[in-house]
Z-matrix of the N, CA and C atoms (Angstrom, degrees):
N
C 1 1.446
C 2 1.531 1 108.33
N 3 1.299 2 115.95 1 135.01
C 4 1.458 3 121.39 2 179.51
C 5 1.515 4 109.43 3 -93.98
N 6 1.313 5 115.57 4 130.80
C 7 1.462 6 120.10 5 178.36
C 8 1.526 7 108.69 6 -96.61
N 9 1.333 8 116.13 7 128.11
C 10 1.456 9 120.29 8 178.89
C 11 1.517 10 109.19 9 -87.95
N 12 1.316 11 115.50 10 132.80
C 13 1.453 12 121.16 11 177.98
C 14 1.520 13 107.40 12 -109.87
N 15 1.319 14 116.08 13 123.20
C 16 1.453 15 120.66 14 179.84
C 17 1.516 16 108.81 15 -89.14
N 18 1.319 17 115.91 16 124.05
C 19 1.452 18 121.67 17 178.95
C 20 1.522 19 108.45 18 -86.55
N 21 1.309 20 116.33 19 135.68
C 22 1.466 21 120.81 20 179.59
C 23 1.519 22 110.31 21 -71.48
N 24 1.316 23 115.77 22 143.98
C 25 1.458 24 122.12 23 173.81
C 26 1.523 25 106.38 24 -79.98
N 27 1.332 26 117.31 25 121.50
C 28 1.467 27 120.87 26 -178.81
C 29 1.519 28 110.67 27 -89.92
N 30 1.320 29 115.39 28 133.40
C 31 1.456 30 122.00 29 -178.98
C 32 1.517 31 110.46 30 -123.73
N 33 1.319 32 115.20 31 149.59
C 34 1.463 33 122.15 32 176.15
C 35 1.528 34 108.20 33 -108.03
N 36 1.306 35 117.11 34 170.61
C 37 1.470 36 121.53 35 -179.19
C 38 1.525 37 111.88 36 -55.06
N 39 1.335 38 117.46 37 -34.59
C 40 1.474 39 121.11 38 -178.72
C 41 1.530 40 112.33 39 -68.64
N 42 1.336 41 117.11 40 -17.06
C 43 1.466 42 121.67 41 -179.81
C 44 1.525 43 112.65 42 -87.33
N 45 1.313 44 117.28 43 -0.78
C 46 1.468 45 121.92 44 -176.49
C 47 1.519 46 110.79 45 -95.17
N 48 1.301 47 120.81 46 147.17
C 49 1.454 48 125.87 47 1.67
C 50 1.525 49 110.26 48 -70.64
N 51 1.327 50 115.93 49 141.79
C 52 1.462 51 122.30 50 -176.87
C 53 1.523 52 110.16 51 -93.24
N 54 1.323 53 114.59 52 148.49
C 55 1.460 54 119.95 53 178.48
C 56 1.521 55 109.71 54 -145.26
N 57 1.303 56 115.08 55 161.41
C 58 1.454 57 122.56 56 176.57
C 59 1.520 58 107.08 57 -130.77
N 60 1.322 59 120.12 58 138.95
C 61 1.448 60 126.88 59 5.61
C 62 1.528 61 111.02 60 -71.25
N 63 1.332 62 115.57 61 145.05
C 64 1.462 63 119.44 62 -179.40
C 65 1.525 64 110.02 63 -84.00
N 66 1.294 65 116.27 64 169.70
C 67 1.476 66 122.26 65 -173.72
C 68 1.519 67 113.12 66 -64.18
N 69 1.334 68 118.13 67 -22.04
C 70 1.461 69 121.15 68 -178.22
C 71 1.526 70 112.74 69 -84.91
N 72 1.331 71 118.30 70 -10.20
C 73 1.463 72 121.35 71 -177.83
C 74 1.526 73 110.51 72 -77.65
N 75 1.348 74 116.66 73 141.06
C 76 1.469 75 119.40 74 177.91
C 77 1.524 76 111.16 75 -67.23
N 78 1.320 77 116.02 76 150.33
C 79 1.459 78 121.80 77 -176.15
C 80 1.524 79 111.91 78 -60.40
N 81 1.340 80 118.47 79 -31.02
C 82 1.470 81 120.62 80 -177.82
C 83 1.526 82 112.53 81 -68.31
N 84 1.341 83 116.93 82 -21.16
C 85 1.463 84 119.69 83 -179.26
C 86 1.520 85 111.69 84 -97.55
N 87 1.311 86 115.97 85 17.15
C 88 1.459 87 121.02 86 -174.79
C 89 1.530 88 112.61 87 -70.85
N 90 1.311 89 114.78 88 151.44
C 91 1.463 90 123.41 89 174.09
C 92 1.523 91 106.12 90 -144.74
N 93 1.315 92 119.40 91 172.15
C 94 1.469 93 119.62 92 179.45
C 95 1.536 94 110.84 93 -56.20
N 96 1.316 95 115.52 94 142.21
C 97 1.469 96 119.99 95 -178.97
C 98 1.526 97 109.77 96 -68.96
N 99 1.318 98 114.88 97 133.67
C 100 1.455 99 121.57 98 177.03
C 101 1.525 100 107.81 99 -131.97
N 102 1.322 101 116.37 100 131.22
C 103 1.456 102 120.49 101 176.78
C 104 1.515 103 108.54 102 -82.50
N 105 1.324 104 116.13 103 141.52
C 106 1.460 105 122.28 104 -172.46
C 107 1.518 106 111.76 105 -96.34
N 108 1.315 107 114.81 106 139.00
C 109 1.460 108 122.44 107 177.43
C 110 1.524 109 107.43 108 -109.39
N 111 1.319 110 116.83 109 114.38
C 112 1.458 111 121.14 110 -176.98
C 113 1.517 112 110.89 111 -82.87
N 114 1.329 113 115.20 112 133.76
C 115 1.468 114 121.51 113 176.86
C 116 1.527 115 108.83 114 -74.96
N 117 1.311 116 116.13 115 173.45
C 118 1.467 117 121.91 116 -179.93
C 119 1.530 118 111.86 117 -58.75
N 120 1.333 119 116.90 118 -25.78
C 121 1.465 120 119.99 119 179.97
C 122 1.529 121 112.77 120 -84.70
N 123 1.340 122 117.77 121 2.38
C 124 1.458 123 121.73 122 176.72
C 125 1.515 124 114.20 123 82.72
N 126 1.338 125 117.63 124 15.50
C 127 1.456 126 121.27 125 179.69
C 128 1.521 127 111.71 126 -112.99
N 129 1.324 128 115.49 127 147.60
C 130 1.462 129 122.08 128 174.40
C 131 1.521 130 107.20 129 -143.02
N 132 1.323 131 116.82 130 149.14
C 133 1.467 132 121.43 131 179.33
C 134 1.519 133 108.93 132 -130.32
N 135 1.317 134 115.39 133 135.00
C 136 1.461 135 121.05 134 177.89
C 137 1.527 136 109.61 135 -70.50
N 138 1.340 137 117.33 136 128.89
C 139 1.462 138 119.72 137 179.64
C 140 1.535 139 113.24 138 -72.14
N 141 1.329 140 118.26 139 -16.19
C 142 1.464 141 121.39 140 -179.91
C 143 1.522 142 112.48 141 -88.52
N 144 1.336 143 116.91 142 -52.71
C 145 1.467 144 119.97 143 -172.38
C 146 1.528 145 113.58 144 -112.91
N 147 1.321 146 117.07 145 -2.70
C 148 1.469 147 123.40 146 178.60
C 149 1.522 148 114.46 147 67.07
N 150 1.333 149 117.29 148 16.31
C 151 1.459 150 119.28 149 174.39
C 152 1.523 151 107.73 150 -64.47
N 153 1.328 152 115.54 151 134.81
C 154 1.459 153 121.64 152 179.75
C 155 1.520 154 108.96 153 -97.97
N 156 1.309 155 115.90 154 135.88
C 157 1.460 156 123.20 155 177.67
C 158 1.522 157 108.03 156 -118.90
N 159 1.337 158 115.83 157 142.08
C 160 1.457 159 121.12 158 -179.87
C 161 1.525 160 108.82 159 -134.09
N 162 1.329 161 115.75 160 137.36
C 163 1.457 162 120.14 161 175.13
C 164 1.524 163 109.09 162 -76.47
N 165 1.324 164 116.50 163 136.72
C 166 1.460 165 120.81 164 176.57
C 167 1.527 166 108.98 165 -65.84
N 168 1.323 167 117.42 166 153.84
C 169 1.466 168 119.92 167 177.20
C 170 1.530 169 110.84 168 -54.00
N 171 1.305 170 116.37 169 130.59
C 172 1.461 171 122.05 170 -179.53
C 173 1.517 172 114.02 171 91.96
N 174 1.332 173 118.24 172 -14.85
C 175 1.455 174 121.08 173 178.78
C 176 1.528 175 108.93 174 -76.10
N 177 1.321 176 115.58 175 143.99
C 178 1.457 177 120.39 176 -177.04
C 179 1.520 178 109.66 177 -125.30
N 180 1.337 179 115.66 178 128.36
C 181 1.469 180 121.01 179 174.11
C 182 1.510 181 106.70 180 -95.44
N 183 1.325 182 116.17 181 116.06
C 184 1.475 183 120.83 182 179.87
C 185 1.512 184 109.65 183 -83.79
N 186 1.318 185 116.04 184 131.63
C 187 1.462 186 121.31 185 178.78
C 188 1.518 187 108.75 186 -112.12
N 189 1.323 188 114.56 187 129.59
C 190 1.467 189 118.89 188 176.82
C 191 1.517 190 112.19 189 74.44
N 192 1.336 191 115.42 190 -176.33
C 193 1.469 192 120.62 191 -179.45
C 194 1.504 193 110.02 192 -122.98
């Protein structure tokens, strides 16, 4: 049995605020847009399609104003 490994989509500070589906996803795989909230470890997962997003080293997700 082959195990599929899902690679995280890497984002930089300029890509924030991040949302899924992202611009690279085909239209047929679309779902309602959801903005991603990154955890302290720099990871976020889409609640619809389970795509994992990761902030690149040095990227900062600003919370609040």
